C-alpha positions, 0 to 999 in steps of 0.5 A: 500500499504505497499511498502518496503522503498528503498535505496536512490540509488534505488529511481526515479531520477525525485523525487529527488532535484537537489542538484548538483545546489550548487556544480556539485561534492564534490571536488567543495564543498572542494575548497569553504571550502578552500576559507572560510578557508583562508577568516576567518583570514581575517575577524579577521584582521579587528578587533579593525579597524572599526572606522578607516576610512569609507573605512575599515567599508565598506570593512569589511562589504562587506567581511563578507557578501561574506564569510557568502554567501559562508559558506551558501552554504557549510554548506547547501549542507553538511547537505542536503546530510546528510538529504538524508541518515543520515546513509552515514558516507561520508556526516555525516563527510561533515556536521560536518566540515561545522559545525565547519567552522561555530563555527569558522567563528561566533568566528571570526566576534564576534567583528563585532556588539559591535565594530560598536555599540561603534563608536561614533554617529557623526563619524558613521554619517560622514562615512555613509555621505562619502560613502553615495552610498555604504552605503545606502543599510545598513540603515535598518542594522545600524538602527537595530543595533543601536537599541541596543545601549542603551542596550549595556554595557561597554566592561567589562560587556558585557565580563562579560555578555558573560561568563554568557550566558552558565549559562542562557541556563543551565535551557533550556539544563537541561529540554532537558536532563531531557525530552528527555534522562531520562524520559521514560513512563508507557506502555498502554494496549489495550483491546485485552491485547496488551502492546504499548510503549508510548513515547513523539512522540506517546502520540498524535498518542494515543490521536487520537485513537478511543479507549477511554480506549487508549487515557485515558491511554496514558493520565494518564500515561504521565502526571503521570511521569511529576507529579513524576518530579514536584518539579525538572521541577518547579526549572528548569522552575522557574530558565529559568524565572528568568534567563530571568529577569536577562538578561533583567534588565542587558540590561535596559529593562523594562520587559524579554517580552520587551527583547524578542520582541525588537529584531524584534521590536515588540511593546509590545501591539502586544502580549497583544492585542493577548491575550486580543482579543482571551480571548474576543473570547472564547465563539467560543472555548466552543462552539466547545467544546460543539460541540465535546462533541455532536459528540463524544456522551460521557456522560463526555468530558475529556481533553484526547478527544480533538485530536480524529478526529470528522469524520473518516479520509476520506480515499482518496488516493491523489498521488503526481501528483494529489496533485500538480495539486491541489495545482497549481489550488487552488493558482491560485488565486494568479495571474500569477507571483505566479503560473508561479514560483510555476510551475517552483519550482514544476518542477526544481528540488526543491523538494525531494519527497519520503521517502527512507532509512536513510532519515530525517523525517518530512518536510522543506524548506531551501536553500541559496541566489544565488542559489535556495530554496529546499523543503524536504518532505516525501510524502505518498498520504494523504490529510496531505501531500497535505497540506504540499506540499502547506505550505513547497512551501509557505516558499520556494516562500517567499525565492524565491521572496526575493532572486529576489528582495533584496541583500544578506544581507535582504535575511532572514525571521524572525519567526514572518513573516516566517510562514505567508507565509506558512500558507497563502497557506494552508488556500487558498488550504482549502478554494479551496477544500471546494469551489469544494467538493460536498461530505458531509463527505468530507466536514465535514472532511475537516472543522473539520481539519481546526477547529483544526488548529485553536484550535491547533495555535490560541487558544493553543499557545494564552493560552501558551503565557498567561501562560508566561505572568503570570509567568515572571511578578510574577518573576520580582515582587519577587513572588515564582513559585513554582509546586503548583502555576504553576499548579493552574495558568495552571488550571485556564487558561484551565478552562477560555479557554475550558468552562463548557462542558469538565472535567478539569482532574487534570492531565492537570494542570501539561502540562506546565512542558512538553512544551520545547517552554517555555524554549525559552520565549515569542516565541510561540505567533507568531505562533498564530499572524502568523495564524491570519494574514496568514488567513487575507491575504488569505481572502483578496486575495480571496475578494479583488483580483489583488490589495491584490495579488500585496501587497502580492507579494511585502511582500514577496519580501521584505525579512528582509528589513523591521521590521516584523510588518511593512511588514505585514502593507504594505501588508494590516494587522496591527498585532498591532490592534485587527481586524486580529484577530477578523477576524480569529475568524469570520471564525472560527465561520462560520466553526462552523455554517457550521459543525453543519449543515453537 
């Protein structure tokens, strides 16, 4: 089915989101911008006065929330309008004006945190006591702020650190320029002699190719380029690690990892425990590698054979209406309240379904408090598209339940929990499909899809997390991070994770050099913890029914009003223990068992 891609104006309105739920007209948007323009100087006027009285502090916090919410609406509307058709110059202009407003607002409120932190503890306590009824809602907010107190320096030192922030971000910027703008890769030749251009975006598609020579060439050609830049990238990454270590020391943290995790108050044990538990279960990944070798029928399994599907694509067409019906059916286990909200979201103009010219690619869930969540899709009737719908609606309903119950102050989600709500929906959809699919090929295809999710999220991201832990610990001891050292660390990790039934090609040693996430240290582990938590919660919901559903809905409605680790504990999953990861591994093992029988 190769339809030509329509212009935005020619798409069916039934499948477009109701963006006018923000602003009926662009003129209303202009009015909102003018209000923000007027509000910014009012914020600045509070600077230097927060310690004057309880009244002043409260008024500043309330004004800031009102302004921030207005800005959310203005910013989200302009950007989502631009995402409908990025070639539309009018909305491009609106989006860049919204961006400028955001920058001005951020600069205007930059005094807020340091000034609250510097109010003497007894004075702040007296303020909170004086206006207890008004300040009660801010308890968690103050707790989060005041945790930073021991890591906040004198005004002069803070000023100095603020000026070094740009230097600290330089390695990431240099890597992005090299990786996105300067690097090009040699092209690939097919057996028919056709030349195919190799790009980072196409790399995984080539690794999934049934033609082995295409996979091998893509692998070797990609890594040959990173190898040719090994000294430059090693110096860039090493500087990034040293910068993490410098800021952690400057702010009096025990390590760079402690500083990264302290933002969301995550205990270090969560990180260590993830690595430890995955390492204990690596025999399961080794077994999956052996199954892969057998299924592909190759003498030697190479690193470039890890992504090719073991079951040729079960070529099923799933039109959007059918995908919707299946997702609804799969999520019935979540009870009436969730199902009603899902139905409402699917039928009330939350979703922009199909591709059109100029529309942003991929998928996301976005929106702002006081309206409702929105979802952007580019649905194309595949199984993958159906999973994307379940995933993004997981995010959307997370926001929906949070916004229903929480004030704007706690309307957001940290990344540690955000992926849980989306992945839990995917896991429930998968369990439903496995329960209802009789067709052998289809079952095998689904199980392979699920196994790959485990490999790509739980195992791969944990391996990345282990690499980051080792490199930062070395820098903290003053040991040099040269390309030879990092290649060796990375090679040893690959040998440990993938086992004996695969040839660890020398090219893979340099893979660390192409991972952009490494420049945002200690971030990726959250994909693996989030995945484990989602698997644990989906199993709880399926096994325990209503009590587990109630605890889960409570988790969805708490937003950012507690620390992530406590939110998950409330839902029945303790990520500082090994159990959720062990349970995810148990499911991985069951899937391997079944795959081998099909």
